[in-house]
gemmi code that builds the backbone of each chain (N, CA, C; Angstrom):
import gemmi

chains = {
    "A": [
        ("UNK", (12.878, -65.522, 35.397), (13.975, -65.485, 36.382), (13.737, -64.348, 37.378)),
        ("UNK", (13.753, -64.678, 38.656), (13.530, -63.650, 39.671), (14.859, -63.067, 40.146)),
        ("UNK", (14.932, -61.787, 40.195), (16.132, -61.153, 40.753), (15.697, -60.279, 41.907)),
        ("UNK", (16.563, -60.176, 42.927), (16.191, -59.399, 44.103), (16.681, -57.953, 44.024)),
        ("UNK", (17.537, -57.705, 43.044), (18.032, -56.330, 42.941), (16.910, -55.411, 42.485)),
        ("UNK", (16.905, -54.211, 43.037), (15.889, -53.237, 42.648), (16.522, -52.205, 41.719)),
        ("UNK", (16.561, -52.590, 40.465), (17.141, -51.657, 39.511), (16.076, -50.641, 39.106)),
        ("UNK", (16.516, -49.417, 38.803), (15.513, -48.435, 38.356), (14.932, -48.844, 37.003)),
        ("UNK", (13.611, -48.796, 36.912), (12.961, -49.118, 35.640), (12.375, -47.838, 35.081)),
        ("UNK", (12.705, -47.538, 33.850), (12.122, -46.355, 33.216), (11.293, -46.809, 32.026)),
        ("UNK", (10.152, -47.393, 32.317), (9.316, -47.850, 31.223), (8.474, -46.714, 30.648)),
        ("UNK", (8.565, -45.533, 31.272), (7.921, -44.365, 30.687), (8.644, -44.042, 29.385)),
        ("UNK", (7.897, -44.181, 28.283), (8.536, -44.031, 26.977), (9.151, -42.648, 26.791)),
        ("UNK", (8.616, -41.661, 27.534), (9.162, -40.307, 27.387), (10.473, -40.152, 28.137)),
        ("UNK", (10.714, -41.090, 29.082), (11.942, -40.986, 29.867), (13.066, -41.850, 29.307)),
        ("UNK", (12.679, -42.889, 28.543), (13.716, -43.749, 27.967), (14.428, -42.996, 26.852)),
        ("UNK", (15.748, -42.959, 26.949), (16.490, -42.354, 25.830), (17.323, -43.446, 25.189)),
        ("UNK", (16.779, -44.006, 24.105), (17.473, -45.090, 23.419), (18.675, -44.540, 22.660)),
        ("UNK", (19.773, -45.306, 22.623), (20.863, -44.917, 21.734), (20.422, -45.087, 20.285)),
        ("UNK", (21.154, -44.505, 19.361), (20.759, -44.534, 17.950), (20.568, -45.963, 17.442)),
        ("UNK", (21.450, -46.863, 17.884), (21.318, -48.253, 17.450), (19.965, -48.831, 17.877)),
        ("UNK", (19.507, -48.443, 19.072), (18.213, -48.897, 19.566), (17.071, -48.268, 18.791)),
        ("UNK", (17.252, -46.980, 18.412), (16.220, -46.295, 17.624), (16.058, -46.962, 16.262)),
        ("UNK", (17.196, -47.275, 15.628), (17.158, -47.945, 14.325), (16.417, -49.268, 14.452)),
        ("UNK", (16.648, -49.971, 15.573), (16.026, -51.264, 15.794), (14.518, -51.139, 15.999)),
        ("UNK", (14.091, -50.222, 16.868), (12.650, -50.128, 17.150), (11.906, -49.568, 15.939)),
        ("UNK", (12.570, -48.690, 15.154), (11.925, -48.181, 13.947), (11.882, -49.245, 12.848)),
        ("UNK", (12.800, -50.196, 12.927), (12.735, -51.319, 11.989), (11.458, -52.115, 12.265)),
        ("UNK", (11.158, -52.316, 13.557), (9.948, -53.033, 13.939), (8.693, -52.235, 13.582)),
        ("UNK", (8.706, -50.948, 13.945), (7.543, -50.095, 13.672), (7.268, -50.014, 12.167)),
        ("UNK", (8.338, -49.808, 11.385), (8.154, -49.709, 9.935), (7.655, -51.037, 9.377)),
        ("UNK", (8.089, -52.147, 9.970), (7.617, -53.461, 9.536), (6.124, -53.600, 9.737)),
        ("UNK", (5.631, -53.123, 10.881), (4.192, -53.199, 11.158), (3.423, -52.321, 10.172)),
        ("UNK", (3.967, -51.118, 9.887), (3.321, -50.231, 8.914), (3.277, -50.890, 7.538)),
        ("UNK", (4.388, -51.517, 7.141), (4.433, -52.198, 5.839), (3.445, -53.355, 5.793)),
        ("UNK", (3.287, -54.042, 6.927), (2.309, -55.130, 7.013), (0.915, -54.614, 6.645)),
        ("UNK", (0.558, -53.434, 7.180), (-0.770, -52.891, 6.893), (-0.903, -52.387, 5.459)),
        ("UNK", (0.225, -52.161, 4.788), (0.158, -51.662, 3.412), (0.021, -52.792, 2.386)),
        ("UNK", (0.197, -54.050, 2.830), (0.175, -55.190, 1.899), (-1.105, -55.249, 1.042)),
        ("UNK", (-2.309, -55.185, 1.649), (-3.509, -55.300, 0.806), (-3.616, -54.180, -0.220)),
        ("UNK", (-3.125, -52.979, 0.128), (-3.192, -51.860, -0.824), (-2.268, -52.108, -2.016)),
        ("UNK", (-1.089, -52.685, -1.720), (-0.155, -53.005, -2.799), (-0.760, -54.049, -3.735)),
        ("UNK", (-1.395, -55.070, -3.170), (-1.994, -56.120, -4.000), (-3.172, -55.557, -4.799)),
        ("UNK", (-3.948, -54.670, -4.158), (-5.088, -54.040, -4.832), (-4.605, -53.228, -6.036)),
        ("UNK", (-3.491, -52.492, -5.849), (-2.923, -51.718, -6.956), (-2.446, -52.629, -8.082)),
        ("UNK", (-1.840, -53.756, -7.706), (-1.396, -54.733, -8.713), (-2.600, -55.223, -9.513)),
        ("UNK", (-3.687, -55.548, -8.810), (-4.904, -56.039, -9.466), (-5.462, -54.989, -10.420)),
        ("UNK", (-5.556, -53.730, -9.927), (-6.077, -52.645, -10.762), (-5.211, -52.453, -12.005)),
        ("UNK", (-3.893, -52.475, -11.820), (-2.983, -52.164, -12.923), (-3.029, -53.220, -14.023)),
        ("UNK", (-3.469, -54.430, -13.690), (-3.444, -55.515, -14.677), (-4.826, -55.851, -15.251)),
        ("UNK", (-5.897, -55.333, -14.628), (-7.242, -55.774, -15.028), (-7.636, -55.246, -16.402)),
        ("UNK", (-7.495, -53.937, -16.626), (-7.911, -53.347, -17.903), (-7.197, -52.010, -18.080)),
        ("UNK", (-7.164, -51.483, -19.324), (-6.516, -50.167, -19.525), (-7.123, -49.086, -18.633)),
        ("UNK", (-8.453, -49.160, -18.389), (-9.115, -48.140, -17.573), (-8.641, -48.224, -16.119)),
        ("UNK", (-8.625, -49.450, -15.582), (-8.222, -49.590, -14.187), (-6.719, -49.337, -14.023)),
        ("UNK", (-5.943, -49.557, -15.106), (-4.508, -49.241, -15.094), (-4.316, -47.745, -14.820)),
        ("UNK", (-5.106, -46.905, -15.530), (-5.019, -45.461, -15.322), (-5.525, -45.080, -13.933)),
        ("UNK", (-6.557, -45.807, -13.499), (-7.135, -45.587, -12.168), (-6.079, -45.819, -11.079)),
        ("UNK", (-5.235, -46.856, -11.277), (-4.180, -47.150, -10.313), (-3.219, -45.967, -10.203)),
        ("UNK", (-2.994, -45.285, -11.341), (-2.110, -44.124, -11.324), (-2.714, -42.954, -10.570)),
        ("UNK", (-4.035, -42.737, -10.770), (-4.676, -41.589, -10.131), (-4.971, -41.849, -8.653)),
        ("UNK", (-4.829, -43.116, -8.245), (-5.027, -43.502, -6.845), (-4.218, -42.612, -5.912)),
        ("UNK", (-2.999, -42.247, -6.367), (-2.063, -41.496, -5.520), (-2.322, -39.993, -5.531)),
        ("UNK", (-3.339, -39.558, -6.321), (-3.572, -38.122, -6.401), (-4.370, -37.595, -5.213)),
        ("UNK", (-5.057, -38.491, -4.498), (-5.794, -38.052, -3.317), (-4.822, -37.627, -2.227)),
        ("UNK", (-5.158, -36.541, -1.537), (-4.276, -36.018, -0.502), (-3.973, -37.013, 0.601)),
        ("UNK", (-5.017, -37.686, 1.088), (-4.822, -38.623, 2.205), (-3.953, -39.806, 1.769)),
        ("UNK", (-4.214, -40.310, 0.546), (-3.422, -41.429, 0.018), (-1.960, -41.008, -0.100)),
        ("UNK", (-1.754, -39.756, -0.553), (-0.396, -39.227, -0.709), (0.316, -39.203, 0.641)),
        ("UNK", (-0.391, -38.717, 1.651), (0.194, -38.635, 2.992), (0.559, -40.025, 3.512)),
        ("UNK", (-0.387, -40.973, 3.374), (-0.128, -42.338, 3.834), (1.005, -42.978, 3.027)),
        ("UNK", (1.052, -42.662, 1.716), (2.118, -43.209, 0.880), (3.476, -42.725, 1.349)),
        ("UNK", (3.544, -41.443, 1.755), (4.796, -40.887, 2.258), (5.270, -41.704, 3.459)),
        ("UNK", (4.331, -42.025, 4.357), (4.686, -42.807, 5.550), (5.141, -44.211, 5.144)),
        ("UNK", (4.409, -44.821, 4.202), (4.760, -46.177, 3.763), (6.123, -46.178, 3.049)),
        ("UNK", (6.355, -45.162, 2.204), (7.627, -45.105, 1.470), (8.789, -44.914, 2.441)),
        ("UNK", (8.594, -44.042, 3.442), (9.680, -43.882, 4.417), (9.908, -45.191, 5.193)),
        ("UNK", (8.813, -45.848, 5.557), (8.927, -47.125, 6.276), (9.699, -48.143, 5.444)),
        ("UNK", (9.381, -48.182, 4.154), (10.063, -49.133, 3.270), (11.554, -48.815, 3.190)),
        ("UNK", (11.877, -47.526, 3.029), (13.279, -47.117, 2.905), (14.050, -47.472, 4.174)),
        ("UNK", (13.474, -47.139, 5.325), (14.172, -47.436, 6.575), (14.265, -48.946, 6.811)),
        ("UNK", (13.158, -49.645, 6.575), (13.114, -51.092, 6.818), (14.151, -51.808, 5.942)),
        ("UNK", (14.279, -51.348, 4.702), (15.225, -51.943, 3.754), (16.659, -51.843, 4.284)),
        ("UNK", (17.080, -50.630, 4.634), (18.477, -50.448, 5.031), (18.749, -50.980, 6.442)),
        ("UNK", (17.778, -50.811, 7.347), (17.975, -51.358, 8.698), (18.034, -52.885, 8.621)),
        ("UNK", (17.223, -53.474, 7.733), (17.228, -54.930, 7.559), (18.550, -55.409, 6.993)),
        ("UNK", (19.069, -54.649, 6.018), (20.368, -54.968, 5.428), (21.450, -54.942, 6.503)),
        ("UNK", (21.343, -53.947, 7.398), (22.319, -53.829, 8.485), (22.237, -55.050, 9.402)),
        ("UNK", (21.001, -55.488, 9.703), (20.848, -56.666, 10.570), (21.412, -57.920, 9.884)),
        ("UNK", (21.229, -58.016, 8.576), (21.788, -59.168, 7.852), (23.305, -59.181, 7.975)),
        ("UNK", (23.922, -57.995, 7.830), (25.385, -57.908, 7.952), (25.823, -58.249, 9.377)),
        ("UNK", (25.062, -57.760, 10.361), (25.392, -58.090, 11.756), (25.308, -59.598, 11.984)),
        ("UNK", (24.315, -60.245, 11.335), (24.189, -61.700, 11.452), (25.414, -62.408, 10.883)),
        ("UNK", (26.039, -61.764, 9.899), (27.258, -62.348, 9.305), (28.504, -61.904, 10.073)),
        ("UNK", (28.287, -61.360, 11.277), (29.384, -60.893, 12.138), (30.136, -59.715, 11.537)),
        ("UNK", (29.469, -58.974, 10.659), (30.119, -57.793, 10.081), (29.647, -56.555, 10.849)),
        ("UNK", (30.585, -55.781, 11.356), (30.253, -54.534, 12.046), (29.736, -54.713, 13.456)),
        ("UNK", (30.238, -55.696, 14.167), (29.714, -55.974, 15.514), (30.303, -55.067, 16.597)),
        ("UNK", (31.451, -54.468, 16.357), (32.027, -53.597, 17.395), (31.119, -52.394, 17.611)),
        ("UNK", (31.156, -51.847, 18.834), (30.263, -50.733, 19.168), (30.469, -49.563, 18.207)),
        ("UNK", (31.727, -49.305, 17.905), (32.053, -48.185, 17.014), (31.426, -48.395, 15.638)),
        ("UNK", (31.612, -49.592, 15.088), (31.067, -49.871, 13.752), (29.545, -49.969, 13.770)),
        ("UNK", (28.989, -50.496, 14.870), (27.525, -50.605, 14.970), (26.903, -49.210, 14.993)),
        ("UNK", (27.541, -48.282, 15.705), (27.043, -46.894, 15.725), (27.163, -46.252, 14.357)),
        ("UNK", (28.298, -46.502, 13.729), (28.530, -45.933, 12.398), (27.487, -46.452, 11.409)),
        ("UNK", (27.248, -47.783, 11.428), (26.301, -48.349, 10.463), (24.878, -47.889, 10.764)),
        ("UNK", (24.578, -47.628, 12.052), (23.247, -47.103, 12.396), (23.064, -45.719, 11.774)),
        ("UNK", (24.112, -44.892, 11.840), (24.051, -43.565, 11.204), (23.869, -43.700, 9.702)),
        ("UNK", (24.621, -44.637, 9.107), (24.528, -44.832, 7.650), (23.107, -45.248, 7.269)),
        ("UNK", (22.493, -46.127, 8.093), (21.125, -46.573, 7.827), (20.163, -45.386, 7.857)),
        ("UNK", (20.310, -44.519, 8.868), (19.427, -43.355, 8.992), (19.572, -42.455, 7.770)),
        ("UNK", (20.817, -42.218, 7.374), (21.071, -41.310, 6.250), (20.575, -41.920, 4.938)),
        ("UNK", (20.934, -43.191, 4.684), (20.479, -43.850, 3.450), (18.956, -43.943, 3.411)),
        ("UNK", (18.345, -44.172, 4.572), (16.888, -44.241, 4.653), (16.255, -42.932, 4.204)),
        ("UNK", (16.814, -41.804, 4.688), (16.285, -40.495, 4.302), (16.527, -40.201, 2.828)),
        ("UNK", (17.728, -40.528, 2.347), (18.065, -40.267, 0.940), (17.144, -41.077, 0.027)),
        ("UNK", (17.003, -42.381, 0.321), (16.150, -43.242, -0.501), (14.705, -42.765, -0.432)),
        ("UNK", (14.269, -42.348, 0.769), (12.902, -41.843, 0.942), (12.675, -40.612, 0.080)),
        ("UNK", (13.611, -39.657, 0.161), (13.464, -38.413, -0.608), (13.407, -38.722, -2.098)),
        ("UNK", (14.309, -39.599, -2.533), (14.370, -39.972, -3.950), (13.061, -40.623, -4.398)),
        ("UNK", (12.602, -41.627, -3.646), (11.388, -42.358, -4.022), (10.156, -41.468, -3.959)),
        ("UNK", (10.080, -40.636, -2.918), (8.901, -39.786, -2.748), (8.790, -38.800, -3.905)),
        ("UNK", (9.932, -38.192, -4.292), (9.910, -37.229, -5.395), (9.578, -37.948, -6.701)),
        ("UNK", (10.208, -39.079, -6.898), (10.000, -39.841, -8.143), (8.562, -40.352, -8.273)),
        ("UNK", (8.064, -40.981, -7.204), (6.780, -41.664, -7.302), (5.586, -40.744, -7.063)),
        ("UNK", (5.769, -39.723, -6.214), (4.606, -38.911, -5.837), (4.582, -37.544, -6.493)),
        ("UNK", (5.769, -36.982, -6.800), (5.783, -35.624, -7.330), (5.779, -35.600, -8.850)),
        ("UNK", (5.734, -36.784, -9.483), (5.616, -36.835, -10.930), (6.887, -36.481, -11.671)),
        ("UNK", (6.825, -35.458, -12.517), (7.901, -35.216, -13.487), (9.029, -34.343, -12.947)),
        ("UNK", (9.222, -34.337, -11.638), (10.267, -33.487, -11.088), (11.665, -33.982, -11.450)),
        ("UNK", (11.796, -35.290, -11.688), (13.142, -35.804, -11.979), (13.268, -36.110, -13.478)),
    ],
    "B": [
        ("UNK", (24.800, -76.180, 13.395), (23.520, -75.816, 14.010), (22.380, -76.581, 13.349)),
        ("UNK", (21.454, -77.066, 14.138), (20.351, -77.834, 13.585), (19.165, -76.923, 13.285)),
        ("UNK", (18.448, -77.267, 12.228), (17.275, -76.493, 11.835), (16.153, -76.689, 12.852)),
        ("UNK", (16.272, -77.721, 13.684), (15.197, -78.040, 14.631), (15.309, -77.270, 15.934)),
        ("UNK", (16.390, -76.496, 16.077), (16.508, -75.654, 17.251), (15.299, -74.713, 17.283)),
        ("UNK", (14.732, -74.492, 18.460), (13.548, -73.642, 18.609), (13.766, -72.251, 17.991)),
        ("UNK", (12.907, -71.903, 17.059), (12.981, -70.571, 16.479), (13.947, -70.442, 15.319)),
        ("UNK", (14.728, -71.480, 15.082), (15.747, -71.418, 14.026), (15.110, -71.322, 12.644)),
        ("UNK", (14.027, -72.084, 12.465), (13.362, -72.085, 11.168), (12.827, -70.684, 10.842)),
        ("UNK", (12.153, -70.066, 11.834), (11.598, -68.728, 11.630), (12.721, -67.726, 11.352)),
        ("UNK", (13.791, -67.858, 12.121), (14.936, -66.948, 11.956), (15.482, -67.022, 10.542)),
        ("UNK", (15.651, -68.272, 10.050), (16.217, -68.498, 8.726), (15.260, -68.012, 7.638)),
        ("UNK", (13.957, -68.334, 7.795), (12.946, -67.907, 6.821), (12.928, -66.389, 6.692)),
        ("UNK", (13.047, -65.708, 7.846), (13.006, -64.249, 7.844), (14.151, -63.679, 7.013)),
        ("UNK", (15.334, -64.294, 7.144), (16.497, -63.779, 6.425), (16.463, -64.137, 4.935)),
        ("UNK", (16.104, -65.395, 4.634), (16.033, -65.804, 3.225), (14.998, -64.975, 2.476)),
        ("UNK", (13.813, -64.805, 3.096), (12.756, -64.039, 2.433), (13.182, -62.591, 2.243)),
        ("UNK", (13.900, -62.033, 3.237), (14.304, -60.623, 3.128), (15.249, -60.421, 1.949)),
        ("UNK", (16.153, -61.374, 1.736), (17.110, -61.238, 0.631), (16.375, -61.266, -0.709)),
        ("UNK", (15.444, -62.210, -0.869), (14.702, -62.298, -2.129), (13.871, -61.035, -2.361)),
        ("UNK", (13.146, -60.609, -1.321), (12.277, -59.434, -1.448), (13.108, -58.193, -1.785)),
        ("UNK", (14.270, -58.062, -1.158), (15.127, -56.894, -1.412), (15.617, -56.903, -2.861)),
        ("UNK", (16.070, -58.079, -3.342), (16.572, -58.165, -4.716), (15.453, -57.874, -5.718)),
        ("UNK", (14.261, -58.435, -5.466), (13.130, -58.215, -6.372), (12.761, -56.723, -6.405)),
        ("UNK", (12.760, -56.097, -5.233), (12.408, -54.669, -5.143), (13.363, -53.821, -5.964)),
        ("UNK", (14.661, -54.094, -5.837), (15.656, -53.335, -6.602), (15.418, -53.533, -8.095)),
        ("UNK", (15.143, -54.795, -8.472), (14.867, -55.094, -9.873), (13.605, -54.362, -10.353)),
        ("UNK", (12.530, -54.435, -9.561), (11.259, -53.819, -9.960), (11.406, -52.300, -10.078)),
        ("UNK", (12.098, -51.684, -9.112), (12.274, -50.230, -9.162), (13.098, -49.826, -10.380)),
        ("UNK", (14.116, -50.634, -10.717), (14.929, -50.279, -11.883), (14.115, -50.466, -13.161)),
        ("UNK", (13.205, -51.452, -13.173), (12.314, -51.607, -14.337), (11.453, -50.355, -14.515)),
        ("UNK", (10.830, -49.901, -13.421), (9.963, -48.715, -13.514), (10.771, -47.470, -13.870)),
        ("UNK", (12.001, -47.417, -13.348), (12.865, -46.267, -13.630), (13.177, -46.200, -15.133)),
        ("UNK", (13.375, -47.382, -15.751), (13.726, -47.423, -17.161), (12.495, -47.439, -18.071)),
        ("UNK", (11.294, -47.428, -17.497), (10.070, -47.377, -18.302), (9.194, -46.217, -17.839)),
        ("UNK", (9.649, -44.992, -18.080), (8.898, -43.839, -17.557), (7.527, -43.678, -18.217)),
        ("UNK", (7.396, -44.133, -19.477), (6.110, -43.977, -20.161), (5.391, -45.315, -20.273)),
        ("UNK", (5.365, -46.030, -19.170), (4.755, -47.357, -19.146), (3.262, -47.265, -19.494)),
        ("UNK", (2.825, -48.068, -20.475), (1.388, -48.114, -20.742), (0.852, -49.501, -20.411)),
        ("UNK", (-0.470, -49.629, -20.504), (-1.111, -50.867, -20.052), (-0.597, -52.097, -20.798)),
        ("UNK", (-0.513, -52.002, -22.148), (-0.120, -53.178, -22.933), (1.290, -53.658, -22.606)),
        ("UNK", (2.218, -52.689, -22.493), (3.602, -53.048, -22.157), (3.652, -53.724, -20.790)),
        ("UNK", (2.940, -53.134, -19.845), (2.914, -53.648, -18.465), (2.309, -55.046, -18.423)),
        ("UNK", (1.183, -55.207, -19.140), (0.512, -56.510, -19.139), (1.411, -57.579, -19.774)),
        ("UNK", (2.025, -57.240, -20.926), (2.893, -58.204, -21.601), (4.112, -58.553, -20.745)),
        ("UNK", (4.600, -57.533, -20.050), (5.755, -57.766, -19.174), (5.398, -58.762, -18.071)),
        ("UNK", (4.249, -58.534, -17.430), (3.849, -59.388, -16.312), (3.318, -60.746, -16.782)),
        ("UNK", (2.961, -60.843, -18.072), (2.413, -62.094, -18.596), (3.498, -63.124, -18.866)),
        ("UNK", (4.761, -62.670, -18.916), (5.854, -63.634, -19.103), (5.890, -64.569, -17.900)),
        ("UNK", (5.979, -65.885, -18.164), (5.991, -66.834, -17.034), (7.065, -66.495, -15.992)),
        ("UNK", (8.246, -66.066, -16.442), (9.318, -65.789, -15.490), (8.942, -64.631, -14.562)),
        ("UNK", (8.204, -63.626, -15.106), (7.780, -62.507, -14.263), (6.634, -62.909, -13.335)),
        ("UNK", (5.701, -63.707, -13.882), (4.569, -64.143, -13.054), (5.072, -64.975, -11.873)),
        ("UNK", (6.008, -65.890, -12.158), (6.502, -66.775, -11.104), (7.361, -65.999, -10.092)),
        ("UNK", (8.270, -65.142, -10.604), (9.115, -64.408, -9.663), (8.292, -63.410, -8.849)),
        ("UNK", (7.212, -62.863, -9.448), (6.348, -61.947, -8.701), (5.531, -62.690, -7.652)),
        ("UNK", (5.067, -63.887, -8.036), (4.326, -64.701, -7.061), (5.235, -65.034, -5.876)),
        ("UNK", (6.476, -65.422, -6.172), (7.449, -65.721, -5.111), (7.690, -64.493, -4.236)),
        ("UNK", (7.778, -63.320, -4.893), (7.982, -62.066, -4.166), (6.877, -61.865, -3.130)),
        ("UNK", (5.623, -62.022, -3.557), (4.515, -61.807, -2.620), (4.446, -62.907, -1.559)),
        ("UNK", (4.730, -64.150, -1.970), (4.726, -65.232, -0.978), (5.785, -64.969, 0.090)),
        ("UNK", (6.972, -64.531, -0.349), (8.040, -64.249, 0.616), (7.684, -63.058, 1.508)),
        ("UNK", (6.997, -62.054, 0.940), (6.553, -60.927, 1.760), (5.584, -61.421, 2.839)),
        ("UNK", (4.654, -62.315, 2.418), (3.660, -62.811, 3.378), (4.329, -63.664, 4.454)),
        ("UNK", (5.315, -64.477, 4.057), (6.062, -65.281, 5.028), (6.824, -64.354, 5.994)),
        ("UNK", (7.464, -63.337, 5.412), (8.233, -62.368, 6.197), (7.314, -61.639, 7.183)),
        ("UNK", (6.120, -61.279, 6.704), (5.145, -60.602, 7.564), (4.681, -61.537, 8.680)),
        ("UNK", (4.479, -62.807, 8.349), (4.047, -63.780, 9.347), (5.065, -63.863, 10.489)),
        ("UNK", (6.333, -64.052, 10.145), (7.361, -64.178, 11.179), (7.493, -62.873, 11.971)),
        ("UNK", (7.482, -61.755, 11.258), (7.663, -60.455, 11.903), (6.536, -60.114, 12.859)),
        ("UNK", (5.297, -60.237, 12.384), (4.146, -59.896, 13.219), (4.027, -60.906, 14.366)),
        ("UNK", (4.345, -62.176, 14.087), (4.353, -63.205, 15.125), (5.312, -62.812, 16.258)),
        ("UNK", (6.507, -62.327, 15.884), (7.480, -61.892, 16.894), (6.939, -60.733, 17.734)),
        ("UNK", (6.284, -59.788, 17.066), (5.721, -58.635, 17.780), (4.642, -59.112, 18.749)),
        ("UNK", (3.783, -60.034, 18.282), (2.701, -60.544, 19.131), (3.263, -61.301, 20.342)),
        ("UNK", (4.317, -62.096, 20.098), (4.929, -62.838, 21.203), (5.449, -61.865, 22.259)),
        ("UNK", (5.967, -60.723, 21.804), (6.512, -59.738, 22.742), (5.426, -59.001, 23.534)),
        ("UNK", (4.289, -58.714, 22.887), (3.335, -57.814, 23.528), (2.030, -58.453, 23.965)),
        ("UNK", (1.659, -59.602, 23.389), (0.392, -60.239, 23.787), (0.726, -61.462, 24.634)),
        ("UNK", (0.427, -61.368, 25.946), (0.858, -62.436, 26.852), (-0.249, -63.413, 27.211)),
        ("UNK", (-1.489, -63.042, 26.867), (-2.593, -63.960, 27.110), (-2.591, -65.035, 26.034)),
        ("UNK", (-2.367, -66.292, 26.459), (-2.198, -67.388, 25.510), (-3.342, -67.546, 24.538)),
        ("UNK", (-4.575, -67.531, 25.046), (-5.738, -67.756, 24.190), (-5.900, -66.625, 23.184)),
        ("UNK", (-5.705, -65.393, 23.676), (-5.847, -64.226, 22.796), (-4.772, -64.267, 21.708)),
        ("UNK", (-3.536, -64.589, 22.145), (-2.427, -64.637, 21.183), (-2.691, -65.688, 20.113)),
        ("UNK", (-3.174, -66.861, 20.568), (-3.450, -67.936, 19.616), (-4.533, -67.518, 18.622)),
        ("UNK", (-5.576, -66.848, 19.143), (-6.664, -66.407, 18.259), (-6.135, -65.440, 17.204)),
        ("UNK", (-5.273, -64.523, 17.643), (-4.727, -63.559, 16.676), (-3.851, -64.280, 15.653)),
        ("UNK", (-3.097, -65.284, 16.105), (-2.283, -66.082, 15.172), (-3.152, -66.703, 14.091)),
        ("UNK", (-4.281, -67.280, 14.500), (-5.176, -67.942, 13.543), (-5.718, -66.930, 12.537)),
        ("UNK", (-6.192, -65.774, 13.059), (-6.736, -64.741, 12.170), (-5.650, -64.243, 11.220)),
        ("UNK", (-4.461, -63.998, 11.769), (-3.334, -63.515, 10.967), (-2.988, -64.520, 9.868)),
        ("UNK", (-2.936, -65.801, 10.234), (-2.603, -66.840, 9.268), (-3.618, -66.906, 8.141)),
        ("UNK", (-4.909, -66.875, 8.504), (-5.963, -66.928, 7.489), (-5.903, -65.694, 6.596)),
        ("UNK", (-5.647, -64.545, 7.218), (-5.560, -63.279, 6.481), (-4.432, -63.339, 5.452)),
        ("UNK", (-3.240, -63.769, 5.892), (-2.087, -63.820, 4.987), (-2.320, -64.846, 3.878)),
        ("UNK", (-2.980, -65.964, 4.231), (-3.300, -66.986, 3.241), (-4.234, -66.411, 2.166)),
        ("UNK", (-5.227, -65.627, 2.626), (-6.161, -64.988, 1.691), (-5.418, -64.046, 0.743)),
        ("UNK", (-4.499, -63.263, 1.290), (-3.709, -62.347, 0.468), (-2.929, -63.136, -0.588)),
        ("UNK", (-2.380, -64.276, -0.180), (-1.615, -65.105, -1.105), (-2.477, -65.635, -2.241)),
        ("UNK", (-3.682, -66.104, -1.907), (-4.610, -66.619, -2.926), (-5.012, -65.497, -3.881)),
        ("UNK", (-5.217, -64.296, -3.327), (-5.577, -63.123, -4.139), (-4.487, -62.856, -5.188)),
        ("UNK", (-3.227, -62.804, -4.732), (-2.104, -62.568, -5.649), (-2.030, -63.676, -6.697)),
        ("UNK", (-2.210, -64.909, -6.257), (-2.164, -66.051, -7.177), (-3.216, -65.887, -8.271)),
        ("UNK", (-4.437, -65.470, -7.883), (-5.509, -65.299, -8.857), (-5.204, -64.174, -9.843)),
        ("UNK", (-4.638, -63.074, -9.325), (-4.278, -61.943, -10.205), (-3.255, -62.395, -11.243)),
        ("UNK", (-2.208, -63.085, -10.776), (-1.119, -63.457, -11.682), (-1.545, -64.562, -12.650)),
        ("UNK", (-2.401, -65.494, -12.167), (-2.901, -66.551, -13.060), (-3.747, -65.961, -14.177)),
        ("UNK", (-4.421, -64.824, -13.886), (-5.309, -64.230, -14.883), (-4.529, -63.526, -15.990)),
        ("UNK", (-3.243, -63.259, -15.786), (-2.487, -62.554, -16.825), (-1.399, -63.401, -17.479)),
        ("UNK", (-0.932, -64.450, -16.787), (0.231, -65.192, -17.293), (-0.087, -65.911, -18.605)),
        ("UNK", (0.837, -65.828, -19.550), (0.703, -66.495, -20.851), (1.649, -67.680, -20.882)),
        ("UNK", (1.067, -68.887, -20.940), (1.939, -70.066, -20.962), (2.011, -70.627, -22.386)),
    ],
}
model = gemmi.Model(1)
for chain_id, residues in chains.items():
    chain = gemmi.Chain(chain_id)
    for i, (resn, *xyz) in enumerate(residues, 1):
        res = gemmi.Residue()
        res.name, res.seqid = resn, gemmi.SeqId(i, " ")
        for name, pos in zip(("N", "CA", "C"), xyz):
            atom = gemmi.Atom()
            atom.name, atom.element = name, gemmi.Element(name[0])
            atom.pos, atom.b_iso = gemmi.Position(*pos), 0.0
            res.add_atom(atom)
        chain.add_residue(res)
    model.add_chain(chain)
structure = gemmi.Structure()
structure.add_model(model)
structure.setup_entities()
């Protein structure tokens, strides 16, 4: 559709200031792409854990490497955010929380729950016996 | 609303798969939470139950379906060259299919019927 109005376009990502609801949305997409790339690693871990007692232990030590730990942190945060942001979208699809006020509130709740779940999972899965 | 509306099938698949994957994840995490000293035999026997093998296979299939719709949406938004987009679709489809066969082989190798 062609429009003749010359509206200002700020496609410079550094100049766009998305509202929180928009941030939750774009991070839902970004985290989804990150999770997509983690799929083969998850399947590989499943294979290792079931093949033999030796490879089962190997699957556990997989996370001891520094780089793997760092990437796992990113994947775990992506999963936590994707989970709650996705839940929010499902509720929005059911017409729950559509008002601007409630949409902003639920976006905040998603951010907070995402961080809480991330902290919990990261400590539990990566830091070992802390809990 | 008809299922034949453009994009409706993908929209519905994305939501159905997300619900299953979310429920399975909560279940799996609670299993690991309640089995802090999980050893190989317990894990193998747990996954060898047909109900676990089948629900796990469904979990991965739904993840792959969810990934297909999600990545497809991203590609539609950012890749505008038709031929390039189609090529990536084909590679993506074959890749996800391979992942599915891999999971199927892993689970078939442990399931006790």
